[in-house]
C-alpha positions as CSV (number, residue, x, y, z in Angstrom):
1,M,7.4,-26.3,9.2
2,R,10.1,-23.5,8.6
3,D,11.0,-20.7,11.5
4,S,8.5,-17.9,10.7
5,S,11.3,-15.7,11.7
6,E,12.8,-16.3,8.2
7,Y,9.8,-14.6,6.3
8,R,8.3,-11.6,8.6
9,L,9.4,-8.6,9.6
10,D,8.0,-8.5,12.8
11,Q,10.6,-10.8,13.9
12,M,13.5,-9.4,11.8
13,T,15.9,-7.3,13.3
14,W,16.5,-4.0,10.8
15,E,19.4,-6.0,9.0
16,D,17.6,-9.1,8.5
17,A,15.1,-7.1,7.3
18,G,17.0,-4.9,5.2
19,A,18.6,-8.4,3.1
20,A,15.0,-9.6,3.2
21,F,13.3,-6.5,1.4
22,E,16.2,-6.7,-1.3
23,T,15.5,-10.7,-2.0
24,A,12.0,-11.0,-1.8
25,D,10.0,-12.1,-4.9
26,Y,6.9,-10.3,-2.9
27,V,6.3,-8.0,0.2
28,V,3.3,-9.2,1.1
29,L,0.8,-7.1,3.6
30,P,-2.0,-9.6,5.0
31,C,-5.0,-7.0,5.4
32,G,-8.2,-7.6,7.8
33,S,-10.4,-5.7,9.8
34,T,-11.9,-5.5,13.4
35,E,-15.8,-6.3,13.1
36,Q,-18.4,-7.8,14.3
37,H,-18.8,-11.6,13.2
38,S,-22.1,-12.8,14.7
39,L,-22.8,-13.9,18.3
40,H,-20.5,-17.2,17.9
41,L,-16.9,-15.3,16.5
42,P,-14.4,-13.1,17.7
43,T,-14.5,-9.4,15.7
44,S,-10.6,-10.7,15.0
45,V,-12.1,-12.8,12.3
46,D,-10.9,-11.5,9.2
47,T,-7.4,-10.6,11.0
48,L,-7.1,-14.3,12.2
49,R,-7.5,-15.1,8.9
50,S,-5.3,-13.2,6.7
51,S,-2.3,-13.8,9.4
52,H,-2.9,-17.8,9.2
53,L,-3.4,-18.1,5.4
54,T,-0.4,-15.3,4.4
55,D,1.6,-17.7,6.7
56,E,0.8,-20.6,4.8
57,L,1.5,-19.1,1.5
58,A,5.2,-18.0,2.9
59,E,5.7,-21.2,4.6
60,R,5.2,-23.3,1.0
61,A,6.6,-20.5,-1.4
62,P,9.3,-21.6,-1.6
63,T,8.2,-25.2,-3.7
64,H,7.2,-22.8,-6.3
65,G,11.1,-21.0,-6.5
66,L,8.8,-17.8,-4.2
67,E,10.5,-16.0,-1.1
68,L,7.8,-13.8,0.2
69,L,8.5,-11.6,3.1
70,V,4.8,-10.8,5.3
71,L,4.4,-7.6,7.1
72,P,2.1,-7.5,10.0
73,S,-1.5,-7.9,9.1
74,L,-3.2,-4.7,9.4
75,P,-6.0,-5.5,12.1
76,Y,-8.3,-2.5,10.6
77,G,-10.2,-2.1,7.6
78,Y,-13.0,0.0,6.0
79,S,-16.2,-1.4,8.0
80,E,-18.5,1.0,8.5
81,H,-21.6,-0.8,7.8
82,H,-20.5,-3.4,10.6
83,L,-21.2,-0.2,13.0
84,P,-24.2,-0.6,14.5
85,F,-22.9,-3.5,16.2
86,P,-20.7,-3.1,19.3
87,G,-16.5,-3.9,18.8
88,T,-16.6,-2.8,15.0
89,I,-13.5,-0.9,14.5
90,T,-13.7,1.0,11.2
91,L,-11.2,3.8,9.1
92,D,-12.7,5.7,6.3
93,A,-12.3,4.8,3.1
94,D,-9.8,7.4,1.6
95,T,-7.9,6.6,5.4
96,Y,-7.8,3.2,4.5
97,C,-6.5,3.9,0.9
98,D,-3.9,6.4,2.5
99,V,-2.5,3.8,4.5
100,I,-2.0,1.7,1.8
101,V,0.0,3.5,-0.4
102,D,1.5,4.9,2.6
103,I,3.1,1.3,3.3
104,G,3.9,0.5,-0.1
105,R,5.9,3.4,-0.8
106,S,7.8,1.9,3.1
107,V,8.0,-1.0,0.6
108,K,9.5,0.6,-2.0
109,K,12.3,2.9,-0.3
110,H,13.7,0.1,1.6
111,G,14.3,-2.2,-2.1
112,G,11.0,-4.2,-2.4
113,Q,10.9,-5.2,-5.9
114,R,7.0,-6.1,-5.8
115,F,4.0,-5.4,-3.6
116,L,1.6,-8.4,-2.9
117,I,-2.1,-7.3,-0.9
118,T,-3.6,-10.4,0.5
119,N,-7.4,-9.1,1.7
120,F,-9.6,-11.3,3.9
121,H,-12.6,-7.9,3.9
122,A,-15.1,-7.9,1.6
123,G,-15.1,-4.5,2.9
124,N,-11.6,-3.2,1.7
125,I,-11.7,-4.8,-1.9
126,E,-13.1,-1.1,-3.1
127,P,-9.9,1.1,-0.7
128,H,-7.6,-1.2,-2.2
129,K,-8.5,-1.0,-6.1
130,L,-7.7,3.0,-5.8
131,A,-4.4,2.2,-3.5
132,I,-2.9,0.1,-5.9
133,D,-3.7,2.5,-8.7
134,R,-1.6,5.3,-7.1
135,L,0.8,2.4,-6.2
136,Q,1.4,1.3,-9.3
137,R,0.7,5.3,-11.5
138,E,2.7,7.0,-9.1
139,H,5.1,5.2,-7.1
140,D,6.2,2.3,-9.6
141,L,5.5,-0.3,-7.6
142,P,3.9,-3.5,-9.1
143,T,1.5,-4.4,-7.0
144,R,-0.4,-7.8,-7.2
145,Y,-3.7,-8.3,-5.3
146,V,-5.3,-11.7,-3.4
147,N,-8.8,-11.9,-2.3
148,W,-7.9,-15.2,-0.9
149,T,-11.5,-16.4,-0.9
150,D,-12.0,-15.6,-4.6
151,F,-8.8,-18.2,-5.5
152,A,-11.5,-21.0,-3.0
153,R,-15.3,-20.2,-4.2
154,T,-15.9,-22.6,-6.7
155,R,-14.7,-25.2,-4.2
156,L,-16.5,-23.6,-1.1
157,E,-20.2,-23.4,-3.5
158,E,-19.6,-27.1,-4.1
159,R,-19.3,-27.8,-0.6
160,F,-22.1,-24.4,0.7
161,G,-23.9,-23.3,-1.8
162,D,-23.7,-19.6,-2.0
163,E,-25.2,-18.5,1.7
164,W,-21.9,-18.8,2.9
165,G,-20.8,-15.2,4.0
166,H,-20.4,-12.9,6.6
167,A,-19.5,-15.3,9.7
168,G,-21.5,-18.0,8.3
169,E,-19.7,-21.6,7.1
170,H,-16.9,-20.5,5.6
171,E,-15.2,-17.9,7.8
172,T,-16.9,-20.3,11.0
173,S,-14.5,-23.5,9.7
174,V,-11.3,-21.3,8.7
175,I,-11.9,-20.4,12.8
176,E,-12.7,-23.7,14.1
177,H,-9.4,-24.6,12.0
178,Y,-7.2,-22.5,13.4
179,C,-8.3,-21.3,16.6
180,P,-11.3,-23.5,18.6
181,E,-11.5,-21.9,21.4
182,L,-12.3,-18.7,20.3
183,V,-15.7,-20.2,18.5
184,R,-18.7,-19.9,20.8
185,E,-20.5,-23.4,19.9
186,E,-23.3,-22.7,22.1
187,K,-24.1,-19.4,19.9
188,K,-23.6,-20.9,16.6
189,Q,-27.7,-21.2,14.7
190,P,-28.3,-20.2,11.7
191,Q,-28.3,-16.7,11.0
192,T,-31.9,-14.8,10.5
193,L,-32.1,-12.3,7.5
194,H,-34.8,-9.2,7.2
195,E,-36.5,-9.1,3.7
196,L,-35.6,-6.6,1.4
197,A,-36.3,-5.5,-1.9
198,D,-34.4,-6.7,-4.9
199,S,-33.8,-3.2,-6.1
200,E,-33.2,-2.1,-2.2
201,Q,-29.3,-0.7,-0.8
202,F,-28.5,-2.0,2.4
203,Q,-26.8,1.0,4.4
204,Y,-25.8,-1.2,7.2
205,F,-25.4,-4.8,7.9
206,D,-28.4,-5.2,10.7
207,D,-30.7,-3.9,8.2
208,L,-29.8,-7.6,6.4
209,T,-29.3,-10.1,9.4
210,V,-30.4,-10.0,13.1
211,E,-27.6,-12.1,14.5
212,G,-24.9,-10.2,12.6
213,G,-23.8,-13.4,10.3
214,L,-25.0,-14.7,7.0
215,G,-25.4,-18.4,6.3
216,D,-25.8,-21.5,8.6
217,P,-22.7,-21.8,10.9
218,T,-24.0,-24.9,11.8
219,N,-23.2,-26.4,9.2
220,S,-19.7,-25.7,9.8
221,D,-16.8,-28.4,8.2
222,P,-13.2,-27.5,9.5
223,E,-11.9,-30.6,7.8
224,F,-13.2,-29.8,4.6
225,I,-11.5,-26.3,5.0
226,A,-8.1,-28.0,5.7
227,D,-8.0,-29.5,2.5
228,I,-9.7,-25.9,0.5
229,I,-6.7,-24.0,2.0
230,E,-3.8,-26.5,1.3
231,E,-5.2,-26.6,-2.7
232,T,-5.6,-22.7,-2.5
233,T,-2.4,-22.6,-0.9
234,D,-1.2,-23.5,-4.2
235,R,-3.6,-22.3,-6.2
236,I,-2.3,-18.9,-5.3
237,L,1.4,-19.6,-5.8
238,R,1.0,-20.9,-8.9
239,D,-0.3,-17.6,-10.2
240,L,2.0,-15.0,-8.2
241,D,4.7,-16.7,-10.9
242,P,6.4,-13.0,-11.3
243,G,6.9,-13.1,-14.8
244,V,3.5,-12.9,-15.5
245,S,2.1,-9.6,-16.2
246,D,5.1,-7.8,-14.5
247,A,5.8,-6.0,-17.7
């Protein structure tokens, strides 16, 4: 394994950082959240995923001819829909968008050639789209976007079906792979859903689920996820060829 001080900004001095900004193919912002993840997972699930899975990309990037500089994971996102559950901390959508733009502006100031946002929380997606528009149009910062789950979706659906969302089989498997000590095994249970009409829009997540999650986390499979992480890491890195769509 590589020394993480070679690619993680929070382990560099400012002199190291100056050189890394100039040479990195992408400066990467991992984005998570702090929000409830049912009864069996900690509020840090999305941020843990953002840190570990982005580090996987940085570790393997040189084998694809790439060098990544990884910023500290952003532990807060847009999680308004989870607020009825204690432990959820959210930013306003506009505030969150401004935070992403300000981080990108700093990257540009220090000589970053390309910005990459890796996302691990669905609620962040819409603010991210607006922030990327501003970064590219107003600040001339080429920005790529990786919503990690999208790159693994086909394989996840093959194994878990299509009900493995928030705190379900997929996320439980990832935390069991990286941080098994944080999973309350005795609290894992199939999630209880409320009935909604097809045309009905939920306001908060407790309109959807009793425990706070979706799917059946008792069907988690950390060994399967380890293989998916390896496959998906390579798939993302192949997609990040800086010569594609840079113009």
